[in-house]
VOGU-3710 file (C-alpha; in Angstrom, 3 decimals, decimal comma):
1> msvtdryvvm> -1,871/172,003/-138,144  1,445/170,240/-138,331  3,280/170,693/-141,618  3,377/166,901/-141,826  -0,411/166,835/-142,176  -0,248/167,621/-145,906  0,055/164,678/-148,274  0,000/164,309/-152,039  -0,685/160,842/-153,415  1,203/161,024/-156,708
11> gvtgagksri> 1,899/158,944/-159,782  0,955/158,509/-163,407  -2,502/157,768/-164,721  -3,788/154,359/-163,638  -1,749/154,223/-160,426  -4,852/154,495/-158,248  -4,304/157,975/-156,835  -7,993/158,744/-156,264  -9,002/155,406/-154,768  -5,906/155,043/-152,611
21> gaaladdiga> -5,847/158,716/-151,630  -9,486/158,670/-150,491  -8,965/155,488/-148,464  -5,766/156,813/-146,916  -7,490/160,070/-145,948  -10,257/158,065/-144,295  -7,706/155,921/-142,406  -5,775/158,910/-141,033  -8,720/161,239/-140,383  -7,891/163,691/-143,160
31> sfvdgdalhp> -9,951/165,438/-145,794  -9,498/164,273/-149,376  -9,386/166,299/-152,576  -9,101/164,679/-155,984  -6,702/166,858/-157,935  -8,607/166,123/-161,133  -11,341/168,420/-159,779  -8,806/171,266/-159,602  -7,892/171,150/-163,316  -9,109/174,026/-165,476
41> atniakmsrg> -11,757/172,944/-168,005  -9,254/173,527/-170,818  -6,944/170,870/-169,347  -9,756/168,325/-169,049  -10,760/168,991/-172,661  -7,190/168,640/-173,885  -6,604/165,352/-172,043  -10,005/164,039/-173,188  -8,804/164,534/-176,759  -5,733/162,435/-175,970
51> eplddedrap> -3,381/165,418/-175,938  -0,764/165,491/-173,186  -0,509/168,559/-170,985  2,641/170,640/-171,057  4,242/172,689/-168,289  2,215/175,769/-169,239  -1,044/173,794/-169,037  -0,117/172,323/-165,679  1,072/175,562/-164,012  -2,348/176,864/-162,844
61> wiksvgetla> -3,340/173,365/-161,751  -0,178/172,837/-159,698  -0,708/176,248/-158,101  -4,289/175,282/-157,222  -3,096/171,998/-155,675  -0,577/173,903/-153,532  -3,169/176,463/-152,465  -5,637/173,704/-151,572  -3,012/172,040/-149,368  -1,934/175,333/-147,783
71> gadgpivvac> -5,510/176,410/-147,094  -6,615/173,216/-145,360  -7,892/173,582/-141,798  -6,700/170,123/-140,821  -4,970/167,062/-142,221  -5,417/166,742/-145,977  -4,628/164,283/-148,758  -4,675/165,444/-152,382  -4,438/163,101/-155,371  -2,186/164,764/-157,951
81> salkrsyrdk> 0,168/163,269/-160,518  3,006/165,678/-159,516  5,065/164,105/-162,288  8,050/166,454/-162,254  10,347/167,629/-159,506  9,600/171,233/-160,496  5,866/170,630/-159,899  6,548/169,151/-156,469  8,897/172,034/-155,665  6,138/174,527/-156,573
91> ireiaggtvf> 3,636/172,693/-154,386  6,128/172,697/-151,490  6,824/176,397/-152,073  3,114/177,129/-151,588  2,391/174,448/-148,951  5,603/173,852/-147,024  6,127/170,469/-145,457  4,004/168,570/-147,963  4,928/164,880/-148,126  4,624/163,042/-151,445
101> lfldgsrdvl> 3,406/159,449/-151,489  4,523/157,964/-154,803  2,439/155,172/-156,319  5,015/153,430/-158,493  4,201/150,658/-160,921  5,219/148,910/-164,110  3,725/149,972/-167,421  1,906/146,616/-167,682  0,227/146,998/-164,279  -0,758/150,594/-165,016
111> agriaeregh> -2,091/149,798/-168,500  -4,153/146,943/-167,072  -5,727/149,240/-164,508  -6,519/151,872/-167,113  -8,201/149,263/-169,310  -10,477/148,256/-166,413  -11,703/151,685/-165,389  -14,825/153,265/-166,796  -15,902/156,853/-167,249  -12,525/158,548/-166,726
121> fmpselldsq> -11,564/161,427/-169,005  -7,918/160,334/-169,295  -7,440/157,988/-172,264  -4,950/155,141/-172,090  -2,901/156,711/-174,889  -1,549/159,260/-172,402  0,098/156,641/-170,172  3,303/156,537/-172,221  3,470/160,333/-172,291  3,131/160,465/-168,515
131> lrtleppevd> 5,759/157,760/-168,028  8,178/159,756/-170,196  7,456/162,906/-168,169  7,690/161,207/-164,755  10,610/162,202/-162,551  10,334/159,923/-159,499  10,983/161,639/-156,169  14,642/161,902/-155,267  16,255/161,034/-151,928  16,348/164,678/-150,835
141> ekafavdvgq> 12,561/165,056/-151,211  10,050/164,353/-148,467  8,585/161,309/-150,184  7,649/157,684/-149,697  7,264/155,216/-152,589  5,137/152,088/-152,749  4,732/149,523/-155,538  1,162/149,448/-156,853  1,627/145,950/-158,242  0,188/144,821/-154,907
151> saetvisilt> -3,485/144,881/-153,976  -5,010/148,287/-153,268  -5,669/147,172/-149,686  -1,984/146,335/-149,197  -0,881/149,663/-150,688  -3,330/151,561/-148,460  -2,113/149,667/-145,392  1,538/150,413/-146,207  0,814/154,103/-146,747  -1,303/154,376/-143,602
161> kavkgirq> 1,541/152,935/-141,529  4,060/155,222/-143,239  1,957/158,328/-142,614  1,346/157,399/-138,988  5,114/157,017/-138,606  5,709/160,426/-140,215  3,142/162,077/-137,948  4,740/160,790/-134,727
//
């Protein structure tokens, strides 16, 4: 497996990581893992109560994301907020060559998406906390950003083209 076959679709809550990540994986022939499924039960419970996670809470989850990427038998896309540079660095330490695909959007767009979704454990109150925590990828990171103010289909198309360009 090429080291450029590991992708993390990242961003704050409401950015569309799961939907866009699953569609991207389908487009590029990769497996898809929703990072929410890798959270310890204690994290899910904490977020469900509207309490933001701290670095200590996120550490085992970030490690699990990295191990999932590193252990993949083929191309893989994982949806994971990866809000801080230190989290992305840890993932890259475990799964070298991982490329981060940043779903960037305004607070208004993100809040609107959160208001429309049903059955998700993450309450809208945590959006502001995540936006405060977010450290967008820097120029020295293997990352590609796209504005999620566009339709999901447009975002998926942009990311599919970007990934195909990376893989060549």
